[in-house]
C-alpha positions as CSV (number, residue, x, y, z in Angstrom):
1,X,4.6,98.5,298.3
2,X,4.9,96.0,295.4
3,X,8.5,97.1,294.9
4,X,9.3,96.6,298.6
5,X,7.8,93.1,298.5
6,X,9.7,92.2,295.4
7,X,12.9,93.5,297.0
8,X,12.3,91.5,300.2
9,X,11.4,88.4,298.2
10,X,14.6,88.8,296.1
11,X,16.6,89.1,299.3
12,X,15.0,86.0,300.7
13,X,15.7,84.0,297.5
14,X,19.3,85.2,297.5
15,X,19.8,84.4,301.1
16,X,18.2,81.0,300.7
17,X,20.4,80.3,297.7
18,X,23.5,81.5,299.5
19,X,22.7,79.3,302.6
20,X,22.0,76.3,300.3
21,X,25.3,76.8,298.5
22,X,27.2,77.3,301.9
23,X,25.7,74.1,303.2
24,X,26.6,72.2,300.1
25,X,30.1,73.5,300.1
26,X,30.5,72.7,303.8
27,X,29.2,69.2,303.6
28,X,31.4,68.2,300.6
29,X,34.6,69.9,301.7
30,X,37.4,68.1,303.6
31,X,37.4,68.6,307.4
32,X,39.4,71.4,308.8
33,X,43.1,70.5,308.8
34,X,44.4,73.0,311.4
35,X,43.6,70.7,314.3
36,X,45.7,68.0,315.9
37,X,42.8,66.5,317.8
38,X,41.7,63.8,315.3
39,X,40.2,61.4,317.9
40,X,36.7,61.7,319.3
41,X,34.8,59.6,321.8
42,X,31.1,59.2,321.2
43,X,29.5,58.3,324.5
44,X,26.1,56.6,325.1
45,X,23.2,59.0,325.0
46,X,25.0,61.8,323.2
47,X,22.9,63.6,320.6
48,X,24.1,64.7,317.2
49,X,24.1,68.3,318.5
50,X,26.5,67.3,321.3
51,X,28.7,65.4,319.0
52,X,28.8,68.3,316.5
53,X,29.8,70.6,319.3
54,X,32.7,68.3,320.2
55,X,33.8,68.2,316.6
56,X,33.6,72.0,316.4
57,X,35.5,72.5,319.6
58,X,38.3,70.2,318.3
59,X,38.5,72.3,315.1
60,X,37.1,69.6,312.8
61,X,33.8,71.3,312.0
62,X,33.5,75.0,311.7
63,X,29.8,75.1,310.9
64,X,28.3,72.2,312.9
65,X,24.7,73.4,312.4
66,X,24.8,72.2,308.8
67,X,26.1,68.8,309.9
68,X,23.4,68.5,312.5
69,X,20.6,69.5,310.0
70,X,22.0,67.1,307.4
71,X,22.2,64.2,310.0
72,X,18.6,64.8,311.1
73,X,17.2,65.3,307.6
74,X,18.8,62.0,306.4
75,X,17.8,60.1,309.5
76,X,21.4,59.2,310.2
77,X,21.4,61.1,313.5
78,X,19.5,58.2,315.1
79,X,22.0,55.5,314.0
80,X,25.3,57.0,315.2
81,X,27.2,54.3,317.2
82,X,29.1,54.9,320.4
83,X,32.8,54.3,320.6
84,X,36.2,55.9,319.9
85,X,36.9,57.1,316.4
86,X,40.2,58.2,314.7
87,X,39.3,60.7,312.1
88,X,41.4,61.6,309.1
89,X,41.2,65.1,307.6
90,X,40.4,63.8,304.2
91,X,37.0,63.0,305.4
92,X,34.1,65.3,304.5
93,X,31.3,66.0,307.0
94,X,29.1,63.5,305.0
95,X,31.7,60.7,305.0
96,X,32.4,61.5,308.7
97,X,28.7,60.9,309.5
98,X,28.9,57.6,307.5
99,X,31.9,56.5,309.6
100,X,30.0,57.2,312.8
101,X,27.0,55.4,311.5
102,X,28.9,52.3,310.4
103,X,30.8,52.2,313.7
104,X,34.3,52.2,312.2
105,X,36.0,52.6,315.6
106,X,39.6,53.2,316.2
107,X,41.5,50.0,316.6
108,X,44.2,49.1,319.1
109,X,46.4,46.0,319.0
110,X,47.8,43.4,321.3
111,X,50.2,40.7,320.4
112,X,50.4,37.3,322.1
113,X,54.0,36.2,321.5
114,X,54.9,32.7,320.6
115,X,56.4,30.9,323.6
116,X,54.7,33.0,326.3
117,X,53.4,31.1,329.2
118,X,50.2,32.0,331.0
119,X,51.6,34.2,333.6
120,X,53.6,36.2,331.0
121,X,50.4,36.6,329.0
122,X,48.4,37.8,332.1
123,X,51.2,40.2,333.1
124,X,51.1,41.8,329.6
125,X,47.3,42.0,329.6
126,X,47.3,43.7,333.0
127,X,49.9,46.3,331.7
128,X,47.9,47.1,328.6
129,X,46.6,50.6,328.8
130,X,43.4,50.1,326.7
131,X,42.0,46.7,327.6
132,X,39.5,46.9,330.5
133,X,40.8,44.8,333.3
134,X,38.2,42.4,334.8
135,X,40.4,39.3,335.6
136,X,43.0,40.7,337.9
137,X,41.6,38.8,340.9
138,X,40.9,35.6,339.1
139,X,43.3,32.7,339.8
140,X,44.8,30.8,336.9
141,X,42.8,27.7,337.7
142,X,39.6,29.6,337.4
143,X,40.6,31.6,334.3
144,X,38.9,29.6,331.6
145,X,35.6,29.4,333.5
146,X,35.7,33.1,334.1
147,X,35.7,33.8,330.4
148,X,32.9,31.4,329.7
149,X,34.8,28.2,328.9
150,X,34.8,24.8,330.5
151,X,37.1,24.4,333.5
152,X,40.6,23.4,332.8
153,X,44.2,24.5,332.8
154,X,44.7,27.8,330.8
155,X,48.2,27.2,329.6
156,X,48.5,27.1,325.9
157,X,44.9,27.9,325.3
158,X,45.4,31.2,323.4
159,X,46.8,31.4,319.9
160,X,49.8,33.7,319.4
161,X,48.9,36.4,317.0
162,X,48.3,40.2,316.8
163,X,44.7,41.0,317.6
164,X,42.9,44.3,316.9
165,X,40.1,45.7,319.1
166,X,38.3,48.9,319.9
167,X,38.5,50.8,323.2
168,X,36.2,49.3,325.8
169,X,37.1,45.7,325.1
170,X,37.7,43.7,328.2
171,X,40.5,41.3,328.9
172,X,38.0,38.5,329.2
173,X,36.6,39.3,325.7
174,X,40.1,39.4,324.3
175,X,41.1,36.0,325.8
176,X,37.9,34.4,324.6
177,X,38.7,35.6,321.1
178,X,42.2,34.3,321.3
179,X,41.0,31.0,322.6
180,X,38.5,30.6,319.7
181,X,41.4,31.3,317.3
182,X,43.5,28.6,319.0
183,X,40.6,26.0,318.9
184,X,40.0,26.7,315.2
185,X,43.7,26.3,314.3
186,X,44.1,23.2,316.4
187,X,41.1,21.6,314.9
188,X,42.4,22.4,311.4
189,X,45.9,20.9,312.0
190,X,44.5,17.9,313.9
191,X,42.3,17.0,310.9
192,X,45.4,17.1,308.6
193,X,47.6,15.1,311.0
194,X,49.9,12.2,309.9
195,X,48.8,8.6,310.6
196,X,50.2,6.7,313.6
197,X,51.2,9.7,315.7
198,X,52.4,8.9,319.2
199,X,49.7,11.3,320.6
200,X,46.1,10.3,320.9
201,X,44.3,13.7,321.1
202,X,44.4,17.2,319.8
203,X,45.2,18.3,323.4
204,X,48.3,16.1,323.5
205,X,49.3,17.5,320.1
206,X,48.9,21.0,321.7
207,X,51.2,20.0,324.6
208,X,53.8,18.6,322.2
209,X,53.6,21.8,320.1
210,X,54.3,23.9,323.2
211,X,57.5,22.0,323.8
212,X,58.5,22.4,320.2
213,X,57.8,26.2,320.6
214,X,60.1,26.5,323.6
215,X,62.9,24.3,322.1
216,X,63.5,26.3,318.9
217,X,62.6,29.6,317.1
218,X,64.1,28.2,313.9
219,X,61.2,27.4,311.6
220,X,63.0,24.7,309.7
221,X,63.9,22.8,312.9
222,X,60.4,22.5,314.2
223,X,59.4,19.4,312.2
224,X,62.7,17.8,313.1
225,X,62.3,18.4,316.8
226,X,58.8,17.1,316.5
227,X,60.3,14.0,314.9
228,X,62.8,13.6,317.7
229,X,60.0,13.8,320.3
230,X,57.8,11.4,318.4
231,X,60.7,8.9,318.2
232,X,61.4,9.1,321.9
233,X,57.7,8.6,322.7
234,X,57.5,5.6,320.5
235,X,60.5,4.0,322.1
236,X,59.2,4.8,325.6
237,X,62.2,7.1,326.3
238,X,61.8,10.0,328.6
239,X,61.7,13.2,326.7
240,X,64.3,15.0,328.9
241,X,63.4,18.5,327.6
242,X,64.8,21.3,329.7
243,X,61.8,23.7,329.0
244,X,59.5,21.3,330.7
245,X,61.7,21.4,333.8
246,X,61.8,25.2,333.8
247,X,58.0,25.4,333.5
248,X,57.7,23.1,336.5
249,X,59.9,25.4,338.5
250,X,57.5,28.3,337.7
251,X,58.0,31.9,338.4
252,X,60.9,31.3,340.8
253,X,63.1,30.1,338.0
254,X,66.2,32.3,338.0
255,X,67.5,31.7,334.5
256,X,70.0,28.9,335.3
257,X,69.0,25.3,335.2
258,X,71.0,23.0,337.5
259,X,71.5,19.3,337.9
260,X,69.4,19.5,341.0
261,X,66.6,21.0,339.0
262,X,66.8,18.1,336.5
263,X,66.5,15.6,339.3
264,X,63.8,17.3,341.3
265,X,60.4,15.7,340.5
266,X,57.5,17.9,339.3
267,X,54.5,17.0,337.2
268,X,56.4,18.7,334.3
269,X,59.9,17.4,334.7
270,X,60.3,15.1,331.7
271,X,63.6,13.9,333.2
272,X,61.7,12.2,336.0
273,X,58.3,11.5,334.3
274,X,57.4,9.4,331.3
275,X,55.6,10.8,328.3
276,X,54.3,14.2,327.9
277,X,53.7,16.7,330.7
278,X,50.1,17.0,331.9
279,X,49.4,20.3,330.1
280,X,51.1,22.6,327.5
281,X,54.0,24.6,328.8
282,X,53.6,27.7,326.6
283,X,51.5,29.3,323.9
284,X,52.3,27.5,320.6
285,X,52.2,29.3,317.3
286,X,50.7,28.0,314.1
287,X,54.0,26.6,312.8
288,X,54.6,24.6,316.0
289,X,51.1,23.2,315.9
290,X,51.6,22.1,312.3
291,X,55.0,20.5,313.2
292,X,53.5,18.6,316.1
293,X,51.1,16.7,313.9
294,X,53.5,16.4,310.9
295,X,56.9,15.3,312.4
296,X,59.8,14.9,310.1
297,X,61.0,11.4,309.3
298,X,64.2,11.3,311.3
299,X,66.3,8.7,313.2
300,X,67.6,11.4,315.5
301,X,66.7,11.0,319.2
302,X,68.9,13.7,320.6
303,X,69.7,17.4,319.9
304,X,71.7,20.1,321.6
305,X,71.9,23.8,321.0
306,X,74.9,24.8,318.8
307,X,75.3,28.3,320.2
308,X,74.1,30.0,317.0
309,X,70.3,29.7,317.6
310,X,70.1,26.3,316.0
311,X,70.7,22.7,317.1
312,X,72.8,19.7,316.3
313,X,70.8,16.4,315.9
314,X,72.2,13.0,316.6
315,X,70.9,9.4,316.5
316,X,73.1,7.9,319.3
317,X,73.8,8.9,322.8
318,X,77.6,8.7,322.1
319,X,77.3,11.3,319.3
320,X,75.0,13.4,321.4
321,X,77.4,13.4,324.4
322,X,80.2,14.4,322.0
323,X,78.1,17.4,320.8
324,X,77.3,18.3,324.4
325,X,81.0,18.4,325.2
326,X,81.7,20.5,322.1
327,X,78.9,23.1,322.4
328,X,77.9,23.1,326.1
329,X,80.6,21.9,328.4
330,X,83.4,23.9,326.7
331,X,81.2,27.0,326.8
């Protein structure tokens, strides 16, 4: 009888040792690499057992019971965060649990392009496959209020940049974040502005920056165009900037600006109104914001596209008209 007991006890010790070794090896070995399904969605209310079963079904965990036992023993089972995770196969079951506990969710990106206007931004947001649409029935005039900001015109209120976010983010949350980025950058450049600018507020500087953004994509030209606009404002000259006319036409603009367009009054037509338009006309990037408050010292009051992506700048209307004939009328 003693021999039988000793034999059973020996088997028990050996089995326990083998199980402990198996658990240790499993928990410290990389995840299975024969699976292509490396993304997992942890939904609210799912237990560690359910999550382990998902991981097992996807081929990432071949012995999920050890993972569950470890998660419960360490207390980490209670702090797994919901969300979508992109898992790499160099993770171990332990580091995988740490990722789920820390909430390192899979990130998606959306880029607000410099020069987009508000309807281009909203069209792109509506077409994004990840962002949760909540603003599709909100009119532009109500957009800022709908994301928790003061009433106002939404044009130019979102900083061009690439933003990263997890699945489940709403379009309203995204726009609020982009607005905060814009406000922070605008406050920064406004504090570092030159003295004696022909604009009296950060909002006017934002409007000026939006015109610079639409007039050129050449970084070196932005301060010069800012200087031209500043010079015209100081002299009381009308800005006569084509992008403002185009913005006033709106979505119906067909790509060709005509003499009739230049003469048709709108709140944005700087051929017919004095000073700046009432709001920005596009989303201005950081370089245009900086150029708006730091215009180059220039005597130029005119510029015309040279056909290569840049512009020719002139001080007199005679020289400007000559450049127009050379680069525009001949073309």
